[in-house]
Structures are given as C-alpha cells and as structure tokens.
N, C-alpha and C positions, 0 to 999 in steps of 0.2 A: 503334617499338622503338629504344631508345638504342643507338647504335653503340659497340662496345667500342673504347676508345683503347688503342693498343699502342705502346710505346717499346722499341726493340731495342738491345742492347748486344753488340757483336761482340768476342770475345776471339781475337786473331789467333794466339796461341801454340797454342791448341787448336782453332781454327776453330769455336768454339762460339758460338751466339747465345743470350743470356739475354734474358728479356722482363719488362717491367712492363706488365701488362694491367690496365686500370682502367675503372671506370664514371665518366665525366666529370661526371655529375650528383651522385652521392653521395660521390665521391672515395674509394671503397673499391677496393683493389687486390689483385692476386695477383702474385707473382714466380714465374717459371717457369725452372727449370734454371739456377740461379746458379752461378758458377765461383769456386773458390778458386785463387789463383795458387800454383803449386808449381814449384820448381826441382828437377828430378830429379837433377841432378848433386850438389847440396848437401843435398837433403832439406829445404830451408827453405820456409816458407809465408809468404804475405802476402795481403792482402785489398783491394788497390787496385781490382780489378774490382768486387767486391761493394760497396765504398764508393761507387762511381759509381751503383749502383742505389739505395743508401740516400739519397744526396744528391738523386737525382731524386725520390724519395718526399717528402723534406722540402721541396724547392723547389716541388713541385706541391701540397703540403698533403694528401698521400694517407695513408690509414690502411691498413696491411697486414693482410689477413685470412688469406691463404694463401701458403705457399711450396710450389709444386707441382713434384714431380719426375716426368718422363715415364717414367723407368726408372732402374735402377742402371747408371750410365754407366761405360764402360770407357776413356774418352778424356779425361776431366777429373775433377778432384775437386770435390765440391759445397761451396758456401759456405752451405748452408742453416742450419746451427747458428749461424754467425756472424751471419747476418742476423736470425735469430730473437732472438738475444741483444740486438741493437742496435735492432730495429724491431718485434719481436713477430711474430705470425702463427703458424699451425699448419703443421707440415711434413707433407705428404701424399704418398703414392705408391700405386701399384696394389696391391690386396689380395694378389696372388700373389707378393709380394716374398720371402716365406718360402722359396719354391722356389729362388730365386737364392741366398739365404743358406745354404740347406741344401747346395747344391752347393759353394759357395766357402769356407764355414767350415773344412772339413777340408783343403782345398787350401792355405789360408794358416795352418793350425795355430792358430786363434784360441783364446783363453782358454776354459776349460771353462764359465764363467758366461755366455758369449755365447749369446743365444737366437735361434733361427731361426724366429721367429714374427712378425717385423715390428714387435715392440713398441718398437724404437728410434725409430719414427716416431710422430708425434702422431695421425695418422689414416690408416687403410688404406681406400682408395677402391675400392668395388665397381663392377663393370661395370654401367652403366646408372644409377649413382647421380647424383642431381641435387643441386646446391648453388647458392649465389648469390655473385656478385661485385657487391656493392651491390644495385642493382635489376635486374641482368642475369643471366638464367638460365645456368647452366653444367651440362654433363652430362659424365660420364666414360664413355669408350668403351674397353674392353679391346682392344688391338691387338698381341697377342704375335706372336712370330716371330723378331724380332731377339733378344729375351730373353723369358722366360715372363711377365714382369710389366710389359711395356710398356703404357702408358696414353696415350690421346689425350684432350685436354681441349677440348671443344666449348663455347665461351663466346660467346654472342650470335651474331654473324655471322662468327666466327673459330674456327679450330681449331689447336691446338698439337700437332703430330704426332710429336714426338720423332725417333727414328731409324727410322721406317717407310719414308718416302720422303725424297729430297733434291730439289733443284730439278729440273725435268723433264729438263734436259740432262745431269744427273749420275746419275739413276736411283734406286736403292733401297739399303737397308742390308743389311749382311752378316747371315748366319744361322748361322754356324759356331761361335758361342760355346756353352758348355754350356746345354742347354735351348732353343737356337735351332732353327728349323724353317722351311725355305723355303715349304713348302706352307701352313703356318699363317700366315706373313707375307703370302702372296698373298691369302688370305681376309680377313685383317685389313685390308689395303689396300682391298679391295672395300667394306668398311664405311665407310671414309673417303670413297671415291669415290661412295658413295650419298648423301652430304650434298648439299644444294643446290649447283648448279653455281657460283654466285657466292661461295660460302663462301671466305673468305680462309684460306689454309693457311700456317702459320709453321713453318719448318724449325728443327731443333736445331743443324744444322751446314751449312756450305758449304765446299767444297774447290776451287771454281772449275773448272768443266768445261773441257776442252781447247778452246781458241779463245775463251774468255770471259775478259776481263781485269779483271773486277770481281767482288766478292762479292755474293751475293744470297740472300735468305732468305724472301721472300714470293711466293706464287703463288696460284692458285685451283684448286678441284676441276676445273672445266672444262679448265683448262690442263694439269693432270696427266693427265686422261683422254685428251686429244688428243695430248700431246707427250712424256710420260715415256718415256725410251728403254728402260726395262726393263718397264714395266707399264702400257701404254696399251690402248685399246679393241680393238686388233688382236692382242694377245698372249695366248695361252692359258695356263691354269695350268700345263700340262705343259711348255710352252716356258719359262715363267718359272722353274720349279723347276730345269730342266736348266741354264739360264743361270746362275742364282744359285749352284747347287751347284758348277759348274765354276769360276766366278769366285772364289768363296770359298776354294777349294782352293789358290789362288795368292796369297792375301793374307797379309802379315805380321801379327803381333799388333799392336794399337795400342801406341804408345810408352809410354803411361801406364797400361796396364791393371793392372799390379801394384799401384801405390799407389791408383789410382782405385777399384777394386772394394773394397779393404780399408776405405777411408774411406766410400764411398758406401753400402755395405750397412749402415753404422752411422748413416745419416742425417746424415753430415758430422761425426760425433764422431771424435776420435782414439782409437787403441787405448789401453788402460790402460798406465800406466807400469810398467816392469820394476823389479826390486829395486834397480837403481842410479838410479832416478828418471827414466829416459829412456824415451820412447815409440819404438817401432820399426815400420817397414814390413818385412814378411818377403818374401823372394824364394825361391820353391820352385825346387829344382834339378832339371833334366831331367824336368819334369812338364808344364808348359804348352806 
C-alpha cells in the first residue's frame, strides 16, 4: 500500500495545524483544515497561510481534489473558499453540519435566506463514506462530542482527528459548546483508538503541554491509548465525563469563536453585504 505523504503547516496565531495530504504516486491531494488569517482588532483578513499551502501544491505538482473540514471550528477562520478559488477542489464537511448551523444561525441573527442544511458546502460526508485520494483509500468516521458534526478522516495509514484528542500530554477537546457532549466524545475517541495501533494520528491543534517547549502534532493510536492524560486504557467513561465536565466549566470561550463560527458555518464565505456595501461580523450581547 502506498504510504500517504503529509505536509504540516502550523499557524502560531491560532495554534492550528493545516495539512496537505497526498498520494506520492498519482500526485492527488487533499487539504485539511486550512486557516484564513484574521486580525480581530481591525477585522482585516489576509491569506498568507493559505498561500503557503497553495505554493506547496504548485511546487510538488499536486492536483487538489478535496478541501476537508474536520468540523465547524471555533478557534480559527477557514480559508476553504479562497483555496477552492485558487486551486480547485471540493469543500467537504460532516453531514451533520446542519445541526451546528441550526444552533448558531439564530444566535448570530443571520440573514433569512441562510439555509441550515449544509448546502454551502460542496459535499456532505456521511459516517462510513469511502472516497479516494489518488490511489489511496480514505474513509470518513463520525466522531462527534466536541461538536455534533465532527469528522475524522482515515486516509491510508493516517487519520486526521480534528478536535477529538490533542497530543497525549495535553489530553482531549472541550465539550461545552452547543451540541457538545462528553459522553459522546468518549465513545467517538474509542472509535479512533480501535484503528490499527501504528496508525499515524494528526492533531488539528497544539498548545504545548506544561513542561514541553516545542509544538507537536503527530502521534499514533498506540501512543494515545497508553499515554493520553484524559483518555487512556486505564480511564473509565464515567471518570472521563466527570473530568471533562469539571474542566470545561472553568474554560473561557475561544478568542475567535464569534468570527470563526459565522464564517466557518458558511464554508468560508463572508456574510452578505449590508445596504452600505460592507460585510459585518455580529457580536451577540449577554448571550454566549
């Protein structure tokens, strides 16, 4: 079996890792969780991070088939639309994204024409759906809990696990967003940990655990099972849910949740212009 080639791109402003995953034989690629650069003080955007991914595609002679979102992110804005315009590819996300849109559309007072059926995305991926990255088989695995629409992409010998788990020394993702559920996340993680032990796992974020002075984003199933501080072979579902619930109750909202969700639930498109020709991100008062 051809081993999947993976190139990682770390955005230190949001601690996000985007990936170009590709078949080295056919030169067909997928981009996973690309980042739009956003200055929350000024509201200005740019795409220097996404341009690095595009330059890598061009330098390696890769054809982009897919732009895969692991979920509707609350900590960075997606560059999916920009990359599609520049390099092609179909934007895909888990089929349950409509549940996220249904919750957040009224919170942010979106326009009446906004649909909560996921139709902003080119393809809604079902749990268990198979597709190809060149000659390498890929399978989608629904892994909700952090959000209702989280999806893991198992491609060849690698899996891109979004915000289910972090590096073993940092633990697991929060479950206190609307539609999140610690019990559901625990069971989703068990699906990932049932993959072959040598499967390479790629994180969506790394925040450097205490005592570690470098960023990291690749581990294995076996390493997570043995060493994850929140969900290893010695921790019960009951203990995990109690830990996660207590921990989440003490967390602040992500710094970019307000702009991120509004853009990401639109597959990276900006809100429509108002009557004055300007687009706006809305901030609900005393709600979140």
